[in-house]
N, C-alpha and C positions, 0 to 999 in steps of 0.2 A: 430505375434511374436514381432513386434516393440513396442507394449505396454509393454510387459514383459521386453524388453530391457530398456525402459525408467524407469521402476520401479527399476530394478536392478541398474541402474546408480544413482538413488536417494539414494540407500543404499551406493553406493561407495562415493558419495558426503558427506553423513552423517558422514563418517569416518574422514573427514577433519574438525576437530573441535579443538578449544582451551579449551573446557570444558570437563574435565574427566567425563566419564559416561553420557555425554549429547552432545548436538549440539550447538555450537556457532561459527559463522564465520563472522567476522566483516571487515569493509572497511580498505584496505591498510595493512592488517595483513599477516603473512606467510600463513595462511589458505586461504586468498583471492588469493594470488599468486598461491598456489597449485590448487585451484579450477579453476582458469583461464587456467592453464596448462592442467589439466585433461579434462575440457570441450572443450578447444581448440583442443585437439587431437580428440575428438569425432566429432567436426565440420569438421575437415580435412578428417576424415573417410567418412563423408557424402558428400564430394566433394566441401566443401566451402573453399574459401580463407579467412584466419583468420588474424585479427589484434587486438591489444589492443589500444583503443583510449586514448586521452590525460587525461581523467578522471579515467582511469582504467576499463572502460566498455569493455567487450569482444564482438567482432563483427565478424561474419562469413558471407561472401557474395557469392551468386550464381547469375551469370549474367543471363540476360533474353535473348530474341531472338537476341539482339546485345549488345555489351559492352556499359557501361556507362548510361544505362537507370535509371530513378528514381526507388527507392527501396520501396517495401512493407516490413515494419519491423514486425518481429514476435519475441516475447520473453517475458521475465520477469526478476526477479532478482535472484542473486546467494548468497547474504548475508542473515543472519538470525538474529533473536532475540536471547537472552540468553535462554538456555534450550528449544530449538525450536523443532518443528516437522520436518519431512523430505520431505514434499511436498510443503509447502508454497513457492512460487517463483520458486524454482529449477525445479519442475515438468513442469512448463510452458516453461522453456528454453529447457528442454530435449524433450518435445513434438514438439516444433518448429524445432529442429534438425531433428526429425523423419519425419516431413512433408517435410522439404527441401530435405531430402534424397529420399523420395518417388517421389517428383516432378522432381528431377534431372534425375530419371530413365525413365520418360515419354518421348515419342517421340515429344511432342508438347512443344516447349520452351514458357515460360511465356512472356507476353508483358511488363514486368517490371523485374527489379532485385529483388531477395529475399534476405533479410538480417535477420539473427538471432542474437539477442542481449541479452547478459547476463549482466543486469545492476548491478552495485555495489551500496551499501549504500542506498537501498530503505528503510530499516528499521530505519536507524539513530542510531543504537545501540551504536556505539563507540563515535560519536561526538555530538549526540543529534539533528542534523539537517537531517531530512529524505529526501529522493529523490535526494541525491547529484548527483548520476550518471545520472539520467534522467533530472535533472535540467541543468546539464552541456550540455547534448545533445540539450536542448532547449535554450542554451546560457544565462542561468540565475544564474550562480555562480559568486559572486562578491568577492572582497577582504575581506569582513567581514567574509565570510564562510571560507576562507583559514586561517584566524586567530583563528578559533574556536578550543579550546583545548579539548582533551579527559580527562578522570579522572586522568591520570598520568601527565597531563600538556603538552603533545605532541600535537602540532597544526596540522591541516589538511595539511598546507604547509610543515611542517617538515616530516610528515608521507609520503606525496607524494614523497618527495625527497628520503627518505629511501627506498621507494618502487621501485624507478627507474624512476619516472615520473618527469617532469619539471613543477612546479606550474605556471610558467610564460606562459606556453603554453596551459593551461586548456581551453582557449577559442577555441582551435582547435577542441575540441570535439563537438562543436555546429554544427547543421545541418540546412540546408535551406529548407523551406517549398516546394520550387519548385523541390527539389531533393527527395522528399518523396511522395509515393502514399498514405500511411496511416500506422497505427500501430494497430496490433492485438495481443491480449494476452489471453492465457488460464490460468486460476487460480482456485485453490480450492475456494469454496464459503466463507469459514471461518465463517460459520453460519449454522443454521438448516433449512432454508426455503425450499431448495430443498429436504432435507431429509424428512421433514414433509409432503411435497407434493408428495412424492414417485416418484420423477423425478431425472434422472441422470445428466441432463444438463440444463443450464439456460442462457438466453440471457440478457446481462447487458445493461441497458438503460442509466445509469449515475453512476459516482463515487462520493460518498458523499462529499459535501462541509463541512469542519470542521472549528470550531473556538475553541480556548482554552483560558481560563481565569484564573487569580488569583483573587479570591474573598475574601473580608475581612469584618468582622463585628467587630466594636469597641464599647465596653461597658465600664464597670468599674469593676476592680477586687475588691474582698472583702473577708472577712472571712466567711467561709461556715456556721459557727455556729452563728456568730454575725450579719449577714446581713439579716433582715426580707425580705420576698418575695416582699412586696410592694416597697421596696427600692433597690431591685436588678436590675442591668443592665447587665444581663447575656448574654454575646456574643455567647456562645455556644448553649444555648437554642434557641436563635433567628436563628442561623445558621442551627440548626437541623430542625426548621420549614421551612426554605428556601429550604433545601435539599429535604424534603418531597414534597414541592411544585414543585421543579424541576422535580421530577419523574412524578407528576400528569400532569404538563404542557406537558412534552414530550409524555406521553401516549395520551393525548387529541389531540395533534397536529400531531401525527405520526412522530415525530422526535426522536432523541436519545440523552438524556442528562445524563451524567455520572459524579458523584463526586467521584473521585478516591483517594483523599487524604484530610485529615482535621487535623489541629493542633489547640490546645487550649492553651492559655497562660494566666497566668504564668505556669500552668501545675501542680500545687499542688493538691493532692487529697482533701485537706480541704480548697480550694480556689474557689470562684466564678470566672469563666473565664472572663477576661477583653478583650481579643482579640480572635477571631476565624478566622483562615485563611484556605481556602479550594479551591480546583480546580474545574473546570468545563470543560468537553469536550462535545461539542455540534455538532451534525451532522444531516444532512437532505438530502433529494433527490434534493432539490434546494436551492440556496442561499436565496431566498425570504422566504421559509419556515423556514430555520435555523435562519435568522435574526428576523423574526416575533416571533419565540419561545423565543429568547433571550430578546426581548422587553417585552414579557409577564413575563419572569423570573425577569427582572430588576424592573418592576412595582410591582410584588409581594414582592420582597425583600424590596423595599422602604416602602411599607405598613407595613410589619412585623416590620421593624426597627423603623419606626415612632411610632407604637403602643407600642413597648417595650422600647422606649427611648434609642436606640443605633444608631450608625452610620453605613452606608452602603457605600462600595467602591469596585471598580474593575479595573483591568488592563487586556487588551487583550494581550496575549503572542504569539498567532499563528493564522494565517488565511490561509486557502487553499480553494479557491472557487470551486464550483461543476464543474466537468468535464462531460459535456453532450456528450454521444456517438453520433457520426455522423449517421443520419438516414440511409444513403446509406450503411454504413458499418454494422450497426445493421441488415439491411435487408440481407446482405451477411452472417452474423453469423446465422441468423434465417434460411436461405437457407441451411447452413451447418448442422444445427440440423435436419431439415426436411429430409436431405439426409440420415440420419442414422435411420429414421423411426419415428421421433417425429413429428406428424402431427400438433400439436398445441404447439410450444415451449413456455416455461415459460419465461416471461420477469420480471426482477427484478432489483432494484438498489443496488449497492455495498455499504454496510455500512462501509467497511474498505477502507483505502486509497491504491492506486496503482500508479505505474510509469506513467500510462496514464494521471494522474493529471498534470504532468509536460510536457509530450510529446504533449498534446493537444495544446500547444502554437505554435508548428511547424508542426503538422500533425493531420488529423482526426484520432480518436481512436474508438475502440470497443473491447468488451471482451466477452469471453465464460466462463461461470462458470461450474465447475465440483463439483458434490456432495461430501460433507464431511460426513464420517461416525461418529460413536461414539458421537452422540448428537451435531454434527456440530463443535466440539471443534477444535481450531487451536492455533498456537503459544504455543504449548504444545507437549511433547513427545507422547501423545496419539492421535495425529492427524492421521487420517486414510482415505484411499480411497480404492475402489475395482478395481480389474483388469478389470472387465467388464465395469465400468464407464470410466476408463482410455482409453480402446480400443475405446469406443464410442466417447470420446472427441477427440482422435487422428483422427478418420475417419471424424468427423464433422469439425475439424480444416482444414484438407486437402480440404474438400468440400467447406469450406468458402473461402480459397485462390483461388480455381478454380472459384467460383462465382465472386470474385473480378476481376479475369482475364477475365471472360466473359464480364463483364461490361466494362472493359477497352478496349477490342477489339471492343465492340459495339460503 
């Protein structure tokens, strides 16, 4: 029955949206306030003591066999992208509440406290800086983040004040490693690997390390009719060759390289492009694989540009190193999957980013993936899961916590 309740609560959260006809719930918005209030009520119904931390994260705590023990964190995020699905992030928070409710009803208290956390701003939709809530928990939010504006010019600092938070106290959201047992998260896969394998659950080994770049090729603009091919220094054609090379290198190295945006200047239909600017999002299971792939891309681009008589340049805009899941927690997640009848759990790495990438700085982390339906689509209204998979994930998540408890007692 609790799986159905979690799915029904996903529907209730989906109604808290600033987007007519769709789902959008961003950091420090009225919808964020409403979500914290609604989910906080569900936490209290599960017997948790509820608070909102200095960053706006929602936290519910269940004490262990005695008050004040270090906590095992369970959770995910409550914010969304624009025109989102209804399971990314929020399903993980709701399943964590269900697990806490089940364990509260057991006669054997846990050898640690259990905390359910609903992170805010994992997506970075409003201010462009992802993981603000979990970075605050890790003590990694600085003054530069607080000065970041949204599209309306409102800074994080101003929005926090309007939300009822004190920006000067955001450091109080930070947690100490000695106060945490670890962090566990259930999340939809956001991809088709489990779907293609015919498996409902997956054990995550690492969360992809990502780097993002602004790439630029500079040639020479000219008249489309008056510039012979031998004299052309076409920046866009060179960029196109590099883009195709990025795809080839990514496939060959088992990494993920995506060019999501490209602009050609001056931009006239009858002009040879003199400048091509394009983006690169590069992800891999390890930092070493990711960095080696970029070195290969850089070498290819230099060869293409030298051959075509144009110039190559790049700036790194973002870096998030790989979060490797702790082996002992991965073993616990695997034990949880076996407890629901999966004799040989699938292990896979997360191609998408998650709050664990920040939390890993103060606690060991691990994740359980839940199969996405509909070709694995996510960040989209057509995001789907099945009730059967959600029920299996809930049982496996509970068994995972009990496996951690058994290890702690041992």
